[in-house]
N, C-alpha and C positions, 0 to 999 in steps of 0.2 A: 248214852246220850250224856247231857251236861246234867247236872245237880238242879234242882230247883233254888238253890241259892245264886247259881251261877248263872243261872236266866234272869232271873229279878236283879242280879246286878248290873245285866248287859245291859235291860232295858231302861234301869234308869243313869247308867252313863248316854246312852244312845237319846233319851229325854232332854239329857245336859246340853246334849251336840243340838239337839234339833233347837234349842231353846239359845243357842247362839249364831245357828246358820240364821233364823227368823230374824233376830236383831240384826246383824249382818245385812241381811235382806229387807230393811226396814229403814237404814242409814243410807245405804247405798241409795235408795229411791226418793230420798230424801235430796241426798247432795245432783242426784239427776235431775230433776227436777230444776234447779239454780242453773245446772252446765250448761241441760240443755239451751234456757231461755237465752245464755250469751251467747253460744255457738249460734242461735239461729237470728239475733241481732244480728252478730258481725257478718256470720256470711255475705249478707247484702254487700254489703261494705264490699269487703274484699273483693267480690264480681265485679264492681260498679268500676270501683281503684283501677282494678289489672283492665279494664276497657278502656281508661283514661290513660293510663300510662302507655299503652298500644297504641294507640292512636296516635300521641305525642310521638312516639316513638319510631313508628313506620313514615313518621318525616326528616328522621335522620339516618346517617349512617349507622353500622353498628360499629364502628371504627372511633367512633366521635366518642364514648364513652367505652370506658372500661369494662364494666358490667356488664356490656353488649356485643363484647367482642369476644369470639371464640376461639380456643388456643390453636396453633398447629397442630401440635401432639398431645396428646392427654395421657399424664405420666403418672398423675394420682389424683386421687376423689378421696373427696370427703363426706362420708355417709352418716347423715344426723338421724339416729332412730331414736325417734319417742317410742317408749315404754311406760308400763306401770314403775312404781316403788316397792310395791306389795303385790302379794299372789291371791289366792284363793276370788280368780275375774275368769276361771274356763278357760277357753282355749285364745285370749286375748292376746297374753305376750306368745304364746307358742307361734301363733300364722304372722305376727309381724312380723318376728324372728323367723319364719321359714319365708316368707318374701324377703329381706335384709338377705339372708343366704344367697338365696337364686339371684340377685342382682352383684353379689359379692363375688359367683361362683364363674359370672358372665364375664367381671371386669379382669378378676383374675385369669381368664382366655385369653384376656387381651393386652397381658405383662403389666395391667394395671397396677401400682399401688394401693388399698385402700388405707384409708385412714376414719374411724371413728371419732363422732362428737356424739356422746350417748346420753340421753336423756333421760333419765330410767334409774334405779338400781337395777331391772334385769336386762339392759339394754348390756350396760356396761359389764357387768357378770358376762354375757354373751364373749362380750369380747376379749374380756378376759381370759376364758376358758378357751378359744382358741387361738391366744395368741397375735391378733390385731393389735396394730397401734393406734393408741386411742390420743384424738388432741386435746379434747376436756372431756369431761364430766359435770351435768347438772341434775342432782338430785332434789327431791324436795318442790319440785314445779311440778312432775304431771301428777294427774289427779287434785290435786290442792288447787287454793283458791290463789292463782297468781296473777297480776298486771300486763299491763302491755310491756312493763321497762324489763319483763324476764323475754321475751319476744329480742328486745332492742342490746339488752347483752349479748344475748345466741348470735344474733344479725350481725355485728358491729366484730368479732370473734370471727366469725367467717367468710365478710369483706376482707380484713385484714389480711387473714393468711390467703387469701385466694388476688389478691393487689401484691401481695410478696411473691407467689407464685409458689406461695408452698403445697396448694395444691391446684389443678387447672380446672377441674367441677367441685360442684356441691351439690348432691342430692340430700331427699327428704325422706325418709317413708314412715308414714304413719298410719292412724286407726281411721277411716272417716265414717261418720257416724249416716248411717242412713234410713236403722227402724232399731224397734225395741232389740230385732231378733236378728238384725243384717249389724255388719261392723264389717266394712271392706279394706283388710290391707292398699294402700295407694304409697307408689313412687314418683314422685313429683323431681325435676332438676330447678332449683333454684338459681344458681351463678354457674356457667352464663344466662341473665337472664334471655328468656326469648315467648315471643307472643305470636310466632306463625300460626301454631296447634291451638290457641287459646279457647274452650268450651267453654259453651254455658252448663253450668251444673243446677238440677236439681233433685234435692234429696240428695247427695249424694251421686246422683248418677248424671254422665256425659251425656249431654242431648244432639247437639249440634254446635259446625261454629259460629260466634257472634260476630255479624258485618260489623264496621265500624261506622254507626248512620251518622254519629255526630262531629261535626268539624268544629275542634275546638281553636278558639284564636288564641295565640300562644304569648305571653310577655315575661319575659324580655324575648328569647329564644329560645326554640324545641329543646336543642342541647343543653344549656344551660337550666332551663326545667328539670330536664329529668339525671341532672350532676345532681341535684338535690331529693328528686322523687324516688331515684330508680333504689337508694338503700333503703327509702321507708317502704319501697314496695317489697323486698327481703321482710323486713319486720311483719309486714301484715300478714305474709303469706304464713309466715312462721307462728305468729300467732294464732291464726286461725286455724293451724295443723296442730297445734298445743289444744285449742279448743277440743276438735272435732277428737282429739285422743280421748280427753279428758272425760269426756261425756259417751264415748266408745267405752271406757276402761269404766263407769258407774254402770252402765246398763248392761254389759258382760256381767261384771260383779250379781245386779242384783238377779239377772236370769240364773247364771251359776250356785245364789245362794237359793233361791226357789227352787229348783232343782233336788239339793242337799236336803232341803228340810223336805220335801215330797219322798225322798230317799229314806228318812230320817221316819217319818209316819210307817210306809212301807214295814220299814225294820221291825218296827215296834209291833206290829200287826203279826208278823210273824212268828218275832219272839214271844208274842204275848199267845199264841196258839200254841208253841212251842211248850210254855211255861203251864197251860191248863193242861198240855196233854203227860207232864211230867207228874202233877199234881194227881194226877187219876190215876198212874201206875203206881204213886207214892199209898195214894189211898187203896187201891188193890191189895198192891204189896201187906197193908197193913191188916186189911180183911183176911187176907188169906194165913197169916199168920195166927189168928183169931182162932180162924173154923178148926185149923190146924191144931190150935192146943186144948180147943173145943173136946173135939176128934179123938185127941191123946188123952185126957181124962177119965169122956167115955171107957175105951180100953182098958 
C-alpha cells in the first residue's frame, strides 16, 4: 500500500488538474456561444445562396464555366482537411481524420493522387506522418476569431490550382455541428460545383431535395452572372465549413473537459478513501506498538 504522504501528494496533483480542466471547460463554453451564434446566423445565407446559384446554373450548360465543367479523367484530388490547432477536444480530430482516411483509401484505389490543403495543425501533422503531398497549410484559423477573408484566401488558391489543372477535383472534409453532444464529419465536393444533389439542411441533417421554386430574372446573362458568383459560392461554402468546424471544436472541447473534471472528482474520492484507510492503518500500528511496549514492561 502506498504511504499516506504519497496519497496526499496524488490528491493535491489531481486537484490542480481539476482546476485546469474546469477553467478550460469555462473558456470553451464562452467561445462556443460566440461561434455558435455566428454559425447559426450564416447558415441560412449559405443555403439560400446555394439555392439561387443553383437556379441560375440550371439555365446554363456546364461547359459555359470551367468551375461547372467536370474533367473527363480525374488524376489528382485536393483534399481540404479542417481540423483544430490544439488537442484536448475528445474525439474531434480523430473522427474527422478517420473520415478523411476513408476518402483517401477510396481515391487511391482508383489510382488518384491525393494532395492536402491542411487547415489546422492536426491535419498538417496527419498528412506529414503518412507522407501525403501538402499543397497549402493554414494554421491559426480553426478555432479562432477569423473573418470571411480567410475563406477567400483559401478559395482563391483552390480555384487557381483547379483552373491550372494542378488537380481535377476539390473536396472539403470538416465537422458539422448538430448539437452539443453530436458533431458529424462531412465530406463535400467543392469543385467542380454541382447542384444536382443540393439538399435542404436543418440542424446539420439532410432532409430532402429542394425544388427551385423562384424564377430569377438574370441581367446581364446567366453565364455572365455565374462568372462572378461561382467563385463567391466556393468562398461561402468554405466559410460555412470553417464556422461549423470551429463551433464543433469548442463543443467537443467543452464536453471533454467536463468529463475530465468529473473523472478528477471520482479519482479524488477514491484517493481520499485510500488515504483514510492508510491513516487508520498507521494509527492501528502505533497503538499496537504502544500496547506491545506496555506488555513488555509488565513482563
